[in-house]
N, C-alpha and C positions, 0 to 999 in steps of 0.2 A: 509541524507535522499534523496533517489533517486527519481527523477521525482516529486519533491515537490516544487511548486512555492509559496505556502501559508506561509511556514515557521512555521506552527503550530506544527508539530511533532518535527522539529528541536528545536524550542524554549522550548517545554516541556522537552526535554533532557537538554538543556542549563541551564534551571532554576534549574536543579539538579546537576550542576557542570560538565556536560560532554562537551567535545570539539566537538560539533555537527555542521555539515554544511549541508545546503540544496543544491540540484543540480537539475537544470532543464534547458531546452532550453529557457524558459520564464524567465523574471526578477522576483525577489522575490517581494511579495506584501508588506512585512514589512522589515525594515532594519535588517540586521543580516548577518552572514557569509553565503554567497551563491555563488556557482559556476555556472555561466551561460554558459552551454555547454553540450556536450554529457556525460552521466554518465560513458561511457566506458573510459573516460580520468582519472577517479578516482578509478575504481574498484580494482586496485592493489596497492593502496596507504596505505595499512596497517590498514584499519578500522576494529574494532572488532564487530561492529553491523551495520546492514543496514536495514532500513525500506524503502521499495520501493513501489511506486505507478505507475506501468507502465500504459500507456494510454490504456483505455478500449474500445475506439471507434471501433476497429476491432475485439474485443474479446467478449464483453458483449452479453449475450443471449437476452437482451432487444432489440438489433438491429438485431436479427436473420433473419428478412425478407430481409435483404441486404446481407446475407452471400453468396449467389450464386455469386454475382458480386465480393465480397471481396475475395472469394476463387479463382475465375477466374483470377483476376489481381494480386494475390500474397500477398495482404495485410494481410490476416489471417496468412499465413506462416511467414511473416516478424514479425508480432506481437508476435507469439509464439516463434520464434527464439530469440527475445529480452527478453522474460520472461525466457527462458532457459539460456541465457547469465547471467541474474541476479542471477538465482539459482545456476549457476556454479561458481560464483565469489568466490575468495579465501578469504572469510569472515566467521569467526566462527559462527556468529549468524545472522539470517536475518528473516524478515517477508516481504512477498510480499502480497500486499493488492489489491483486485479487486472485482468488483461485481460478481455475478454468471456468469460464462463465459466459453469459450471453454477451458480454462486452466483445468477446472474440468475433461473434457473428453479426452482431447488431451495430457495432461501432467500427472496430478494426481489430486486426490480429495483434497479439502482443509483440513487443520488440524482443522480449526475452522470457524464457521460462526457467526458473531455478528450482532446486530441491534443497531441503534442510541439510541432507547428508553432504552437500558440497561446502558447507560452512560449519562443520564440526558437530552436527546433530545426527545421530544414527536413525533418521526417520525419513519417511516418504511423504511428501505433500507438495504436489506441483503448484508452484506459485508463479503467476504471470506478472510481468512488468510492462506497462505501456509508458514510454518515456519521451520526453522532449529535451533535446540538447544535453543528454547525459550518456556517458559510455556504458556499455554492458557491464554488469557487475561480474567480476572475476572470482571463481571459487577460491577459497582460502584454506580449506582443510577438509579434503574428502575422507570420509570415514565409512567403516563397514557397519553392519547391524541395521540394515534398512527395514525398519518396522513401520507399520501403518498405525502408529499410536493415536494420532489425531482422528483418523477415520474410525477407529475402533473404540473411541471414547464412549463410556456408557452414558445413557440419557441422564439428564439432570437439569436443574434450573440455570446453572452457570456453564453448561456445555458450550454454548455459542461463544461465550467470553473466552474460555480456555482455547477453543479452536482458532480464534481470531488473533491471539497474541503473537506479535512478531518474535521470531527466534532471536536470541541474543547474538548468535554468530552472524546472522544476516544483518541485524542492526549495526553491529560493529563493522562489517564489510562496507555497508553504506557510508558510515561515518568516515572510515579510513579512505575509501576509494573516491567518494564524492565530496568529502569534507577536508581532506588533507592534501590530496594531489591537485596540481593545477589542471583545471578542466579546459577542454578545447574552447576557443572563443565562440561566442554565439554569433552566428552569421544571420543577418536579417534576410528574409526571403524577399526578392524583388518580383513584383508582378509585371510581367511584360505583356503589353496589349498588341 
């Protein structure tokens, strides 16, 4: 699980017998297999599935008022290059997760947009998935109480960290639907000249 310090997605797959590891520049929040370092160190290690959570600070539309400066100093271009690096990784199946962001307009539209309230959390936070060889994640528990808790979080030194943590219900759905079920066969694309 690329760019994941919480271990939630990693552990959802491990509970289903997968040899999953989280990777982030930050230490993991919970004990478990975790590589602390750049994900580039692991991209060619033969993984068959990657769920990646690239930093959204320089990509999310919610921070659009700062895009002028972020374009000027190259942060947007570096962030998009990192997303492209993840998408180009030699891994058969992947999901890249991010909020509504510049990925939508500068790389490609998402394959799916989910909400936490579809997975047991009474909150609103549009989350985009760009996927390769994975089925759409099916809602598991639609609930009422649609609050904007994440958006309304007060400022603070750890606000970015709290806002980026994967919801348990979403992590469990990924583990169950992509880690338990038989996934469709990966069909190689043939280039016809």
